[in-house]
All heavy atoms as TSV, in Angstrom:
chain	resi	resn	atom	element	x	y	z
A	1	MET	N	N	99.420	94.311	1.522
A	1	MET	CA	C	99.143	92.929	1.804
A	1	MET	C	C	100.459	92.147	1.683
A	1	MET	O	O	101.156	92.240	0.676
A	1	MET	CB	C	98.104	92.431	0.804
A	1	MET	CG	C	97.755	90.985	0.943
A	1	MET	SD	S	96.547	90.550	-0.332
A	1	MET	CE	C	95.385	89.704	0.659
A	2	PRO	N	N	100.807	91.340	2.700
A	2	PRO	CA	C	102.053	90.592	2.631
A	2	PRO	C	C	101.995	89.522	1.542
A	2	PRO	O	O	100.947	88.942	1.277
A	2	PRO	CB	C	102.179	89.937	3.999
A	2	PRO	CG	C	100.922	90.205	4.723
A	2	PRO	CD	C	100.117	91.180	3.934
A	3	GLU	N	N	103.147	89.304	0.929
A	3	GLU	CA	C	103.226	88.308	-0.117
A	3	GLU	C	C	103.131	86.905	0.482
A	3	GLU	O	O	103.724	86.613	1.511
A	3	GLU	CB	C	104.564	88.466	-0.852
A	3	GLU	CG	C	104.578	87.827	-2.187
A	3	GLU	CD	C	105.838	88.191	-2.954
A	3	GLU	OE1	O	106.115	89.392	-3.096
A	3	GLU	OE2	O	106.535	87.254	-3.361
A	4	GLU	N	N	102.344	86.045	-0.151
A	4	GLU	CA	C	102.178	84.677	0.328
A	4	GLU	C	C	103.423	83.863	-0.015
A	4	GLU	O	O	103.879	83.844	-1.133
A	4	GLU	CB	C	100.946	84.052	-0.327
A	4	GLU	CG	C	100.583	82.709	0.241
A	4	GLU	CD	C	99.290	82.189	-0.354
A	4	GLU	OE1	O	98.451	82.979	-0.798
A	4	GLU	OE2	O	99.150	80.972	-0.380
A	5	LYS	N	N	103.967	83.185	0.992
A	5	LYS	CA	C	105.147	82.379	0.761
A	5	LYS	C	C	104.703	81.004	0.258
A	5	LYS	O	O	103.687	80.476	0.671
A	5	LYS	CB	C	105.948	82.226	2.050
A	5	LYS	CG	C	106.554	83.527	2.494
A	5	LYS	CD	C	107.410	83.353	3.704
A	5	LYS	CE	C	107.991	84.705	4.070
A	5	LYS	NZ	N	108.888	84.621	5.198
A	6	SER	N	N	105.499	80.442	-0.629
A	6	SER	CA	C	105.179	79.120	-1.131
A	6	SER	C	C	106.277	78.141	-0.769
A	6	SER	O	O	107.396	78.535	-0.502
A	6	SER	CB	C	104.958	79.150	-2.648
A	6	SER	OG	O	106.141	79.525	-3.295
A	7	SER	N	N	105.941	76.898	-0.747
A	7	SER	CA	C	106.891	75.847	-0.457
A	7	SER	C	C	107.128	75.062	-1.740
A	7	SER	O	O	106.474	75.289	-2.740
A	7	SER	CB	C	106.321	74.935	0.641
A	7	SER	OG	O	105.251	74.167	0.101
A	8	PRO	N	N	108.042	74.090	-1.701
A	8	PRO	CA	C	108.263	73.279	-2.906
A	8	PRO	C	C	107.014	72.535	-3.360
A	8	PRO	O	O	106.890	72.171	-4.520
A	8	PRO	CB	C	109.336	72.292	-2.453
A	8	PRO	CG	C	110.014	72.903	-1.299
A	8	PRO	CD	C	108.961	73.764	-0.640
A	9	THR	N	N	106.062	72.308	-2.462
A	9	THR	CA	C	104.851	71.601	-2.842
A	9	THR	C	C	103.714	72.525	-3.192
A	9	THR	O	O	102.673	72.063	-3.637
A	9	THR	CB	C	104.405	70.654	-1.708
A	9	THR	OG1	O	104.187	71.421	-0.532
A	9	THR	CG2	C	105.425	69.573	-1.443
A	10	GLY	N	N	103.848	73.816	-2.977
A	10	GLY	CA	C	102.797	74.733	-3.357
A	10	GLY	C	C	102.596	75.855	-2.372
A	10	GLY	O	O	103.310	75.979	-1.383
A	11	PRO	N	N	101.587	76.683	-2.631
A	11	PRO	CA	C	101.349	77.870	-1.828
A	11	PRO	C	C	100.696	77.616	-0.468
A	11	PRO	O	O	100.624	78.520	0.338
A	11	PRO	CB	C	100.435	78.712	-2.706
A	11	PRO	CG	C	99.717	77.715	-3.554
A	11	PRO	CD	C	100.711	76.598	-3.772
A	12	HIS	N	N	100.207	76.390	-0.246
A	12	HIS	CA	C	99.569	76.049	1.031
A	12	HIS	C	C	99.671	74.546	1.271
A	12	HIS	O	O	99.880	73.790	0.325
A	12	HIS	CB	C	98.106	76.512	1.053
A	12	HIS	CG	C	97.334	76.074	-0.141
A	12	HIS	ND1	N	97.174	76.869	-1.242
A	12	HIS	CD2	C	96.712	74.905	-0.440
A	12	HIS	CE1	C	96.457	76.222	-2.150
A	12	HIS	NE2	N	96.174	75.029	-1.696
A	13	PRO	N	N	99.542	74.114	2.504
A	13	PRO	CA	C	99.646	72.686	2.821
A	13	PRO	C	C	98.632	71.851	2.026
A	13	PRO	O	O	97.478	72.254	1.853
A	13	PRO	CB	C	99.333	72.614	4.309
A	13	PRO	CG	C	99.644	73.965	4.830
A	13	PRO	CD	C	99.320	74.925	3.704
A	14	GLY	N	N	99.082	70.737	1.511
A	14	GLY	CA	C	98.211	69.846	0.759
A	14	GLY	C	C	98.061	70.170	-0.710
A	14	GLY	O	O	97.414	69.446	-1.447
A	15	HIS	N	N	98.678	71.265	-1.153
A	15	HIS	CA	C	98.511	71.694	-2.549
A	15	HIS	C	C	98.959	70.635	-3.551
A	15	HIS	O	O	98.405	70.543	-4.642
A	15	HIS	CB	C	99.255	73.007	-2.796
A	15	HIS	CG	C	98.945	73.607	-4.126
A	15	HIS	ND1	N	97.722	74.143	-4.431
A	15	HIS	CD2	C	99.716	73.771	-5.228
A	15	HIS	CE1	C	97.745	74.607	-5.682
A	15	HIS	NE2	N	98.931	74.377	-6.176
A	16	GLU	N	N	99.897	69.810	-3.164
A	16	GLU	CA	C	100.396	68.785	-4.081
A	16	GLU	C	C	99.326	67.733	-4.425
A	16	GLU	O	O	99.490	66.971	-5.365
A	16	GLU	CB	C	101.654	68.104	-3.529
A	16	GLU	CG	C	101.423	67.280	-2.291
A	16	GLU	CD	C	101.485	68.063	-0.977
A	16	GLU	OE1	O	101.493	69.308	-0.988
A	16	GLU	OE2	O	101.533	67.396	0.062
A	17	HIS	N	N	98.213	67.730	-3.712
A	17	HIS	CA	C	97.114	66.813	-3.970
A	17	HIS	C	C	95.921	67.487	-4.654
A	17	HIS	O	O	94.903	66.840	-4.909
A	17	HIS	CB	C	96.632	66.164	-2.670
A	17	HIS	CG	C	97.701	65.460	-1.938
A	17	HIS	ND1	N	98.271	64.283	-2.397
A	17	HIS	CD2	C	98.368	65.776	-0.812
A	17	HIS	CE1	C	99.210	63.907	-1.560
A	17	HIS	NE2	N	99.283	64.786	-0.593
A	18	HIS	N	N	96.013	68.769	-4.921
A	18	HIS	CA	C	94.898	69.521	-5.497
A	18	HIS	C	C	94.917	69.436	-7.031
A	18	HIS	O	O	95.978	69.349	-7.651
A	18	HIS	CB	C	94.938	70.982	-5.051
A	18	HIS	CG	C	94.738	71.124	-3.588
A	18	HIS	ND1	N	95.163	72.238	-2.902
A	18	HIS	CD2	C	94.178	70.304	-2.666
A	18	HIS	CE1	C	94.855	72.100	-1.619
A	18	HIS	NE2	N	94.253	70.929	-1.471
A	19	LEU	N	N	93.727	69.468	-7.625
A	19	LEU	CA	C	93.600	69.298	-9.063
A	19	LEU	C	C	94.390	70.329	-9.853
A	19	LEU	O	O	94.940	69.999	-10.912
A	19	LEU	CB	C	92.136	69.316	-9.471
A	19	LEU	CG	C	91.329	68.085	-9.075
A	19	LEU	CD1	C	89.862	68.282	-9.392
A	19	LEU	CD2	C	91.858	66.843	-9.745
A	20	CYS	N	N	94.454	71.567	-9.392
A	20	CYS	CA	C	95.193	72.584	-10.165
A	20	CYS	C	C	96.678	72.223	-10.252
A	20	CYS	O	O	97.295	72.336	-11.304
A	20	CYS	CB	C	94.985	73.970	-9.597
A	20	CYS	SG	S	95.408	74.194	-7.883
A	21	HIS	N	N	97.240	71.732	-9.148
A	21	HIS	CA	C	98.646	71.307	-9.152
A	21	HIS	C	C	98.821	70.044	-10.008
A	21	HIS	O	O	99.737	69.952	-10.817
A	21	HIS	CB	C	99.134	71.060	-7.726
A	21	HIS	CG	C	100.511	70.522	-7.673
A	21	HIS	ND1	N	101.606	71.314	-7.920
A	21	HIS	CD2	C	100.975	69.284	-7.423
A	21	HIS	CE1	C	102.711	70.577	-7.821
A	21	HIS	NE2	N	102.339	69.321	-7.505
A	22	LEU	N	N	97.931	69.068	-9.813
A	22	LEU	CA	C	98.045	67.828	-10.570
A	22	LEU	C	C	97.955	68.063	-12.072
A	22	LEU	O	O	98.677	67.437	-12.857
A	22	LEU	CB	C	96.951	66.851	-10.124
A	22	LEU	CG	C	97.075	66.339	-8.677
A	22	LEU	CD1	C	95.859	65.517	-8.304
A	22	LEU	CD2	C	98.359	65.548	-8.487
A	23	GLN	N	N	97.097	68.999	-12.489
A	23	GLN	CA	C	96.997	69.339	-13.912
A	23	GLN	C	C	98.308	69.945	-14.398
A	23	GLN	O	O	98.795	69.598	-15.466
A	23	GLN	CB	C	95.827	70.327	-14.123
A	23	GLN	CG	C	95.741	70.872	-15.528
A	23	GLN	CD	C	95.484	69.818	-16.587
A	23	GLN	OE1	O	94.877	68.798	-16.331
A	23	GLN	NE2	N	95.985	70.060	-17.777
A	24	ASN	N	N	98.894	70.821	-13.585
A	24	ASN	CA	C	100.130	71.489	-13.982
A	24	ASN	C	C	101.297	70.541	-14.125
A	24	ASN	O	O	102.218	70.813	-14.893
A	24	ASN	CB	C	100.487	72.601	-12.998
A	24	ASN	CG	C	99.588	73.788	-13.141
A	24	ASN	OD1	O	98.995	74.022	-14.179
A	24	ASN	ND2	N	99.451	74.570	-12.093
A	25	ILE	N	N	101.302	69.435	-13.391
A	25	ILE	CA	C	102.424	68.486	-13.488
A	25	ILE	C	C	102.132	67.329	-14.455
A	25	ILE	O	O	102.890	66.377	-14.533
A	25	ILE	CB	C	102.846	67.945	-12.098
A	25	ILE	CG1	C	101.709	67.147	-11.462
A	25	ILE	CG2	C	103.320	69.070	-11.198
A	25	ILE	CD1	C	102.149	66.346	-10.242
A	26	GLY	N	N	101.023	67.410	-15.169
A	26	GLY	CA	C	100.717	66.421	-16.196
A	26	GLY	C	C	100.052	65.160	-15.708
A	26	GLY	O	O	100.035	64.146	-16.410
A	27	PHE	N	N	99.461	65.184	-14.526
A	27	PHE	CA	C	98.789	63.992	-13.979
A	27	PHE	C	C	97.690	63.493	-14.917
A	27	PHE	O	O	97.513	62.287	-15.094
A	27	PHE	CB	C	98.217	64.322	-12.602
A	27	PHE	CG	C	97.553	63.144	-11.922
A	27	PHE	CD1	C	98.311	62.117	-11.387
A	27	PHE	CD2	C	96.176	63.077	-11.797
A	27	PHE	CE1	C	97.711	61.057	-10.759
A	27	PHE	CE2	C	95.571	62.003	-11.160
A	27	PHE	CZ	C	96.336	60.999	-10.638
A	28	LEU	N	N	96.975	64.396	-15.529
A	28	LEU	CA	C	95.892	64.039	-16.450
A	28	LEU	C	C	96.412	63.127	-17.559
A	28	LEU	O	O	95.804	62.138	-17.903
A	28	LEU	CB	C	95.280	65.323	-17.037
A	28	LEU	CG	C	94.215	65.157	-18.113
A	28	LEU	CD1	C	92.907	64.685	-17.475
A	28	LEU	CD2	C	93.977	66.463	-18.822
A	29	LEU	N	N	97.570	63.442	-18.105
A	29	LEU	CA	C	98.144	62.649	-19.190
A	29	LEU	C	C	98.795	61.363	-18.683
A	29	LEU	O	O	98.794	60.344	-19.380
A	29	LEU	CB	C	99.170	63.475	-19.947
A	29	LEU	CG	C	98.617	64.732	-20.635
A	29	LEU	CD1	C	99.745	65.552	-21.247
A	29	LEU	CD2	C	97.587	64.368	-21.693
A	30	LYS	N	N	99.342	61.412	-17.483
A	30	LYS	CA	C	100.048	60.254	-16.930
A	30	LYS	C	C	99.095	59.196	-16.358
A	30	LYS	O	O	99.391	58.011	-16.406
A	30	LYS	CB	C	101.001	60.703	-15.814
A	30	LYS	CG	C	102.140	61.564	-16.281
A	30	LYS	CD	C	102.951	62.016	-15.097
A	30	LYS	CE	C	103.916	63.103	-15.494
A	30	LYS	NZ	N	104.577	63.700	-14.339
A	31	ASP	N	N	97.986	59.641	-15.773
A	31	ASP	CA	C	97.070	58.721	-15.098
A	31	ASP	C	C	95.631	59.133	-15.329
A	31	ASP	O	O	94.958	59.646	-14.440
A	31	ASP	CB	C	97.406	58.685	-13.593
A	31	ASP	CG	C	96.612	57.632	-12.836
A	31	ASP	OD1	O	95.749	56.951	-13.431
A	31	ASP	OD2	O	96.806	57.520	-11.622
A	32	TRP	N	N	95.151	58.900	-16.549
A	32	TRP	CA	C	93.805	59.299	-16.939
A	32	TRP	C	C	92.761	58.691	-16.014
A	32	TRP	O	O	91.847	59.359	-15.578
A	32	TRP	CB	C	93.570	58.913	-18.388
A	32	TRP	CG	C	92.185	59.182	-18.891
A	32	TRP	CD1	C	91.286	58.261	-19.310
A	32	TRP	CD2	C	91.538	60.446	-19.032
A	32	TRP	NE1	N	90.120	58.867	-19.704
A	32	TRP	CE2	C	90.241	60.221	-19.537
A	32	TRP	CE3	C	91.917	61.756	-18.764
A	32	TRP	CZ2	C	89.328	61.235	-19.800
A	32	TRP	CZ3	C	91.019	62.782	-19.015
A	32	TRP	CH2	C	89.742	62.520	-19.528
A	33	GLU	N	N	92.880	57.394	-15.709
A	33	GLU	CA	C	91.902	56.733	-14.838
A	33	GLU	C	C	91.918	57.310	-13.429
A	33	GLU	O	O	90.867	57.495	-12.804
A	33	GLU	CB	C	92.135	55.225	-14.829
A	33	GLU	CG	C	91.860	54.543	-16.164
A	33	GLU	CD	C	90.447	54.780	-16.692
A	33	GLU	OE1	O	89.481	54.673	-15.902
A	33	GLU	OE2	O	90.316	55.068	-17.902
A	34	GLY	N	N	93.096	57.596	-12.914
A	34	GLY	CA	C	93.209	58.206	-11.582
A	34	GLY	C	C	92.597	59.589	-11.553
A	34	GLY	O	O	91.922	59.966	-10.582
A	35	PHE	N	N	92.786	60.362	-12.612
A	35	PHE	CA	C	92.204	61.706	-12.703
A	35	PHE	C	C	90.689	61.617	-12.735
A	35	PHE	O	O	90.007	62.367	-12.032
A	35	PHE	CB	C	92.744	62.433	-13.935
A	35	PHE	CG	C	92.436	63.897	-13.949
A	35	PHE	CD1	C	93.244	64.805	-13.308
A	35	PHE	CD2	C	91.309	64.369	-14.614
A	35	PHE	CE1	C	92.946	66.163	-13.317
A	35	PHE	CE2	C	91.002	65.723	-14.630
A	35	PHE	CZ	C	91.834	66.616	-13.978
A	36	LYS	N	N	90.158	60.674	-13.500
A	36	LYS	CA	C	88.716	60.521	-13.592
A	36	LYS	C	C	88.119	60.191	-12.234
A	36	LYS	O	O	87.033	60.656	-11.909
A	36	LYS	CB	C	88.349	59.438	-14.607
A	36	LYS	CG	C	88.554	59.890	-16.031
A	36	LYS	CD	C	87.985	58.969	-17.098
A	36	LYS	CE	C	87.973	57.529	-16.864
A	36	LYS	NZ	N	87.502	56.712	-17.993
A	37	LYS	N	N	88.803	59.395	-11.431
A	37	LYS	CA	C	88.299	59.064	-10.084
A	37	LYS	C	C	88.177	60.310	-9.218
A	37	LYS	O	O	87.267	60.423	-8.401
A	37	LYS	CB	C	89.223	58.059	-9.410
A	37	LYS	CG	C	89.109	56.668	-9.974
A	37	LYS	CD	C	90.064	55.732	-9.266
A	37	LYS	CE	C	90.026	54.362	-9.941
A	37	LYS	NZ	N	91.021	53.446	-9.356
A	38	LEU	N	N	89.091	61.259	-9.393
A	38	LEU	CA	C	89.057	62.489	-8.594
A	38	LEU	C	C	87.899	63.408	-8.965
A	38	LEU	O	O	87.415	64.169	-8.124
A	38	LEU	CB	C	90.375	63.259	-8.735
A	38	LEU	CG	C	91.615	62.579	-8.175
A	38	LEU	CD1	C	92.862	63.400	-8.517
A	38	LEU	CD2	C	91.502	62.358	-6.687
A	39	VAL	N	N	87.469	63.332	-10.219
A	39	VAL	CA	C	86.424	64.253	-10.670
A	39	VAL	C	C	85.053	63.606	-10.877
A	39	VAL	O	O	84.076	64.313	-11.097
A	39	VAL	CB	C	86.853	65.002	-11.960
A	39	VAL	CG1	C	88.133	65.806	-11.725
A	39	VAL	CG2	C	87.056	64.046	-13.116
A	40	LYS	N	N	84.987	62.282	-10.776
A	40	LYS	CA	C	83.721	61.584	-11.002
A	40	LYS	C	C	82.718	61.934	-9.900
A	40	LYS	O	O	83.066	61.971	-8.730
A	40	LYS	CB	C	83.944	60.080	-11.016
A	40	LYS	CG	C	82.702	59.308	-11.338
A	40	LYS	CD	C	82.957	57.821	-11.401
A	40	LYS	CE	C	81.656	57.125	-11.697
A	40	LYS	NZ	N	81.816	55.712	-11.865
A	41	ASP	N	N	81.477	62.166	-10.290
A	41	ASP	CA	C	80.416	62.522	-9.357
A	41	ASP	C	C	80.816	63.700	-8.463
A	41	ASP	O	O	80.865	63.573	-7.248
A	41	ASP	CB	C	80.001	61.317	-8.509
A	41	ASP	CG	C	79.515	60.148	-9.341
A	41	ASP	OD1	O	78.839	60.402	-10.363
A	41	ASP	OD2	O	79.816	59.002	-8.987
A	42	PRO	N	N	81.119	64.836	-9.065
A	42	PRO	CA	C	81.594	65.988	-8.284
A	42	PRO	C	C	80.586	66.465	-7.261
A	42	PRO	O	O	79.389	66.522	-7.523
A	42	PRO	CB	C	81.858	67.049	-9.338
A	42	PRO	CG	C	81.002	66.689	-10.487
A	42	PRO	CD	C	80.902	65.188	-10.468
A	43	ARG	N	N	81.114	66.796	-6.095
A	43	ARG	CA	C	80.304	67.366	-5.000
A	43	ARG	C	C	80.825	68.721	-4.564
A	43	ARG	O	O	80.216	69.397	-3.744
A	43	ARG	CB	C	80.298	66.398	-3.828
A	43	ARG	CG	C	79.618	65.068	-4.185
A	43	ARG	CD	C	79.612	64.078	-3.065
A	43	ARG	NE	N	79.148	64.686	-1.823
A	43	ARG	CZ	C	79.484	64.237	-0.615
A	43	ARG	NH1	N	80.262	63.225	-0.470
A	43	ARG	NH2	N	79.012	64.838	0.461
A	44	TYR	N	N	81.993	69.110	-5.095
A	44	TYR	CA	C	82.645	70.350	-4.697
A	44	TYR	C	C	83.155	71.112	-5.920
A	44	TYR	O	O	83.509	70.508	-6.933
A	44	TYR	CB	C	83.823	70.076	-3.766
A	44	TYR	CG	C	83.391	69.444	-2.488
A	44	TYR	CD1	C	83.307	68.054	-2.351
A	44	TYR	CD2	C	83.041	70.216	-1.372
A	44	TYR	CE1	C	82.878	67.471	-1.173
A	44	TYR	CE2	C	82.611	69.628	-0.206
A	44	TYR	CZ	C	82.539	68.266	-0.110
A	44	TYR	OH	O	82.103	67.682	1.055
A	45	ILE	N	N	83.194	72.425	-5.786
A	45	ILE	CA	C	83.778	73.299	-6.808
A	45	ILE	C	C	84.846	74.140	-6.137
A	45	ILE	O	O	84.711	74.509	-4.960
A	45	ILE	CB	C	82.699	74.185	-7.477
A	45	ILE	CG1	C	83.303	74.985	-8.631
A	45	ILE	CG2	C	81.995	75.079	-6.457
A	45	ILE	CD1	C	82.270	75.677	-9.513
A	46	CYS	N	N	85.919	74.420	-6.854
A	46	CYS	CA	C	86.976	75.267	-6.305
A	46	CYS	C	C	86.650	76.717	-6.634
A	46	CYS	O	O	86.410	77.082	-7.795
A	46	CYS	CB	C	88.330	74.902	-6.923
A	46	CYS	SG	S	89.683	75.910	-6.270
A	47	ARG	N	N	86.612	77.538	-5.606
A	47	ARG	CA	C	86.324	78.965	-5.795
A	47	ARG	C	C	87.488	79.691	-6.443
A	47	ARG	O	O	87.346	80.813	-6.904
A	47	ARG	CB	C	85.966	79.609	-4.467
A	47	ARG	CG	C	84.606	79.110	-3.949
A	47	ARG	CD	C	84.261	79.791	-2.669
A	47	ARG	NE	N	84.268	81.223	-2.833
A	47	ARG	CZ	C	83.200	82.015	-2.733
A	47	ARG	NH1	N	82.032	81.490	-2.441
A	47	ARG	NH2	N	83.308	83.301	-2.896
A	48	GLY	N	N	88.649	79.046	-6.496
A	48	GLY	CA	C	89.831	79.669	-7.109
A	48	GLY	C	C	89.921	79.432	-8.610
A	48	GLY	O	O	90.162	80.348	-9.385
A	49	CYS	N	N	89.708	78.172	-9.031
A	49	CYS	CA	C	89.926	77.837	-10.437
A	49	CYS	C	C	88.685	77.294	-11.134
A	49	CYS	O	O	88.684	77.133	-12.339
A	49	CYS	CB	C	91.058	76.831	-10.579
A	49	CYS	SG	S	90.714	75.208	-9.899
A	50	GLY	N	N	87.634	76.967	-10.370
A	50	GLY	CA	C	86.394	76.478	-10.961
A	50	GLY	C	C	86.379	75.002	-11.265
A	50	GLY	O	O	85.402	74.499	-11.802
A	51	ARG	N	N	87.438	74.269	-10.918
A	51	ARG	CA	C	87.429	72.834	-11.150
A	51	ARG	C	C	86.437	72.152	-10.228
A	51	ARG	O	O	86.160	72.632	-9.137
A	51	ARG	CB	C	88.827	72.255	-10.932
A	51	ARG	CG	C	89.775	72.584	-12.062
A	51	ARG	CD	C	91.128	71.929	-11.832
A	51	ARG	NE	N	91.977	72.098	-12.971
A	51	ARG	CZ	C	92.746	73.165	-13.183
A	51	ARG	NH1	N	92.768	74.154	-12.315
A	51	ARG	NH2	N	93.507	73.244	-14.255
A	52	LEU	N	N	85.918	71.004	-10.677
A	52	LEU	CA	C	84.976	70.227	-9.893
A	52	LEU	C	C	85.675	68.964	-9.410
A	52	LEU	O	O	86.519	68.410	-10.109
A	52	LEU	CB	C	83.776	69.843	-10.751
A	52	LEU	CG	C	82.968	70.994	-11.322
A	52	LEU	CD1	C	81.911	70.467	-12.271
A	52	LEU	CD2	C	82.342	71.809	-10.219
A	53	ALA	N	N	85.291	68.484	-8.213
A	53	ALA	CA	C	85.896	67.287	-7.665
A	53	ALA	C	C	84.916	66.554	-6.773
A	53	ALA	O	O	83.984	67.133	-6.229
A	53	ALA	CB	C	87.154	67.639	-6.869
A	54	ALA	N	N	85.175	65.266	-6.595
A	54	ALA	CA	C	84.356	64.448	-5.719
A	54	ALA	C	C	84.621	64.750	-4.251
A	54	ALA	O	O	83.760	64.666	-3.404
A	54	ALA	CB	C	84.596	62.970	-6.015
A	55	SER	N	N	85.854	65.131	-3.928
A	55	SER	CA	C	86.276	65.364	-2.540
A	55	SER	C	C	86.777	66.803	-2.372
A	55	SER	O	O	87.469	67.326	-3.257
A	55	SER	CB	C	87.394	64.396	-2.186
A	55	SER	OG	O	87.963	64.732	-0.947
A	56	ASP	N	N	86.489	67.380	-1.245
A	56	ASP	CA	C	86.978	68.746	-0.975
A	56	ASP	C	C	88.500	68.774	-0.854
A	56	ASP	O	O	89.122	69.796	-1.102
A	56	ASP	CB	C	86.313	69.357	0.246
A	56	ASP	CG	C	86.597	68.592	1.527
A	56	ASP	OD1	O	87.040	67.423	1.473
A	56	ASP	OD2	O	86.365	69.173	2.603
A	57	SER	N	N	89.112	67.641	-0.518
A	57	SER	CA	C	90.567	67.607	-0.353
A	57	SER	C	C	91.316	67.669	-1.683
A	57	SER	O	O	92.526	67.821	-1.699
A	57	SER	CB	C	90.983	66.345	0.416
A	57	SER	OG	O	90.654	65.186	-0.316
A	58	SER	N	N	90.579	67.623	-2.798
A	58	SER	CA	C	91.212	67.718	-4.126
A	58	SER	C	C	91.230	69.161	-4.646
A	58	SER	O	O	91.679	69.378	-5.775
A	58	SER	CB	C	90.447	66.828	-5.118
A	58	SER	OG	O	90.542	65.490	-4.764
A	59	LEU	N	N	90.748	70.105	-3.851
A	59	LEU	CA	C	90.635	71.490	-4.308
A	59	LEU	C	C	91.266	72.469	-3.318
A	59	LEU	O	O	91.330	72.190	-2.128
A	59	LEU	CB	C	89.163	71.853	-4.497
A	59	LEU	CG	C	88.388	70.954	-5.475
A	59	LEU	CD1	C	86.902	71.244	-5.369
A	59	LEU	CD2	C	88.894	71.137	-6.883
A	60	CYS	N	N	91.723	73.597	-3.831
A	60	CYS	CA	C	92.358	74.622	-2.980
A	60	CYS	C	C	91.340	75.371	-2.109
A	60	CYS	O	O	91.561	75.578	-0.918
A	60	CYS	CB	C	93.119	75.621	-3.827
A	60	CYS	SG	S	94.524	74.925	-4.703
A	61	ILE	N	N	90.255	75.785	-2.725
A	61	ILE	CA	C	89.231	76.569	-2.015
A	61	ILE	C	C	87.863	75.917	-2.301
A	61	ILE	O	O	87.051	76.417	-3.080
A	61	ILE	CB	C	89.237	78.047	-2.473
A	61	ILE	CG1	C	90.641	78.623	-2.466
A	61	ILE	CG2	C	88.302	78.891	-1.626
A	61	ILE	CD1	C	90.782	79.957	-3.164
A	62	PRO	N	N	87.632	74.765	-1.675
A	62	PRO	CA	C	86.414	74.009	-2.010
A	62	PRO	C	C	85.148	74.620	-1.429
A	62	PRO	O	O	85.164	75.229	-0.361
A	62	PRO	CB	C	86.669	72.650	-1.368
A	62	PRO	CG	C	87.589	72.927	-0.229
A	62	PRO	CD	C	88.449	74.074	-0.674
A	63	GLU	N	N	84.078	74.487	-2.196
A	63	GLU	CA	C	82.748	74.852	-1.720
A	63	GLU	C	C	81.786	73.769	-2.189
A	63	GLU	O	O	81.841	73.343	-3.363
A	63	GLU	CB	C	82.325	76.206	-2.280
A	63	GLU	CG	C	80.965	76.654	-1.779
A	63	GLU	CD	C	80.630	78.050	-2.215
A	63	GLU	OE1	O	81.403	78.979	-1.928
A	63	GLU	OE2	O	79.590	78.208	-2.875
A	64	LYS	N	N	80.933	73.326	-1.310
A	64	LYS	CA	C	79.981	72.270	-1.640
A	64	LYS	C	C	79.023	72.768	-2.729
A	64	LYS	O	O	78.579	73.898	-2.691
A	64	LYS	CB	C	79.215	71.853	-0.401
A	64	LYS	CG	C	78.496	70.545	-0.570
A	64	LYS	CD	C	78.076	70.002	0.795
A	64	LYS	CE	C	77.381	68.697	0.586
A	64	LYS	NZ	N	78.141	67.556	0.983
A	65	LEU	N	N	78.763	71.926	-3.705
A	65	LEU	CA	C	77.828	72.272	-4.788
A	65	LEU	C	C	76.391	72.244	-4.271
A	65	LEU	O	O	76.066	71.567	-3.361
A	65	LEU	CB	C	77.962	71.293	-5.950
A	65	LEU	CG	C	79.225	71.431	-6.779
A	65	LEU	CD1	C	79.327	70.286	-7.775
A	65	LEU	CD2	C	79.227	72.759	-7.535
């Protein structure tokens, strides 16, 4: 299996907006209210990390709950 190439923003387009990346860069501590908006009333779960989010665009591998 070929190795997946990553960019400065992550392993796939849009990763810099995903919860797993935001958690890794400390977004939770820097912007608690902003983080809560992303996860309030979750409608999607990430099949990769299990995080929940209101929007599918906040997750790497979203699946509707």
